[in-house]
Residue, then its C-alpha position, 0 to 999 in steps of 0.5 A: m500500499p503506497q504511503a501518501k502524505a496527508i493532504k487537505v482537499d479544497f472542496s471550494k474548487a471543482m475537481p476532475v471526475f473520472p467515471l468508471a462502470s464497475t470500479v469503486l475506490l474506497p478511502h485508504a485503498v489504492q487503485g491502479l489505472h491505465i489512462f488511454e482515452p484523450r479526455y482523461r489523458q487531458m485530465v491527468e495532464a491537468c492534474i499533474e500540472q498542479a504538482k510542485g516539482d517532481s512530486v505527484l503528491s501535489a497533483m490535483p485530486i480526482a473524484m472517482a465516480t461510478i456510472d449508474r448502470t440502473s438508469p436508462a442510457r440516453s442517446g448522445c448524452k453523457p452517462i449518469l453518475k451515482p452521487a457518491v464519489c471517492i476523492g483520490q490522490i495520485v501517488q504514482h504516475e508514469r507517462l508512456a511513450d504512446g501518450h497514455h498514462t499509468i497512475v495509482l490513486h490513493g483513496v482520501c475521503r468520501a464525497h457527494i456530487v453537488e454540481l456536475q459540470e459538463p466539458k466546456g471549451e478545451r476541457l474535454y472531461r467533466q468536473a464537479m463541485v463536491r462536498p464531504i460525506e463525513p464532517l471534516s471537523r469530526p474525529m473518527p471514533r476509536m472503535p475498539e470493539a469493532r477492531r476486536v470483532l474484525k480481528e476475531l473474524l479474520h482469524r477464524e479457521r474457515v475464513q483464513r482458507f481464503c487467500s484474499v483474507k490471509a493477505v489482509s488479516a495482518w492489517a488488523e494487527r497493526e496498531e498504528l492503523p486506526t480501526h476505521a482505516v482497517v475497515e476500509l482496507v479489509g472491505s476494499a480487499l474482500i467486498q468485490e460486488e459493485r453494489l456492496r462496494y458502492a454501499l460501503l462508499e456512500c455510508a457515512d457511519p463508520w460503525e455501520r461500515a464496520r458491521m458491513v465488513a463483518r457481515t462479509l466475513v461471516g458470509l465467507e465463513s458460511v461459504m466455506a462451511g457449505a463447501e465442506a459439506q460437499r466433500s466428495a469423500e462423504w458422498p454415497k457411491g455413484l452420487s455427486w452434486n452436479 
C-alpha cells in the first residue's frame, strides 16, 4: 500500500471527475489505472500540472465516480453518475511513450457530487463541485470493539482458508492503523460486488461500515462451511452434486 502524505482537499473548487462502470475506490485503498482516452489523458495532464516539482502528491485530486447502470442510457448524452464519489490522490504516475498514462490513486475521503459540470471549451472531461460525506471537523471514533470483532473474524479457521483474507488479516494487527482505516482496507480487499462496494462508499457511519465488513466475513465463513459439506469423500457411491 503506497504511503501518501496527508493532504487537505479544497472543496471550494471543482475537481476532475473520472467515471468508471464497475470500479469503486474506497478511502485508504489504492487503485491502479491505465489512462488512454484523450479526455482522461487531458485530465491527468491537468492534474499533474498542479504538482510542485517532481512530486505527484501535489497533483490535483480526482473524484472517482461510478456510472449508474440502472438508469436508462440516453442517446448522445454522457452517462449518469451515482452521487457518491471517492476523492483520490495520485501517488504514482508514469507517462508512456504512446501518450497514455499509468497512475495509482490513493483514496482520501468520500464525498457527494453537488454540481456536475459538463466539458466546456478546451476541457474535454467533466468536473464537479463536491462536498464531504463525513464532517471534516469530526474526529473518527476509536471503535475498539469493532477492532476486536474484525480481528476475531479474520482469524477464524474457515475464513483464513481464503487467500484474500490471509493477505489482509495482518492489517488488523497493526496498531498504527486506526480501526476505521482497517475497515476500509479489509472492505476494499474482500468486497468485490459493485453494489456492496458502492454501499460501503456512500455510508457515512463508520460503525455501520464496520458491520458491513463483519457481515462479509461471516458470509465467507458460511461459504466455506457449505463447501465442506459437499466433500466428495462423504458422498454415497455413484452420487455427486452436479
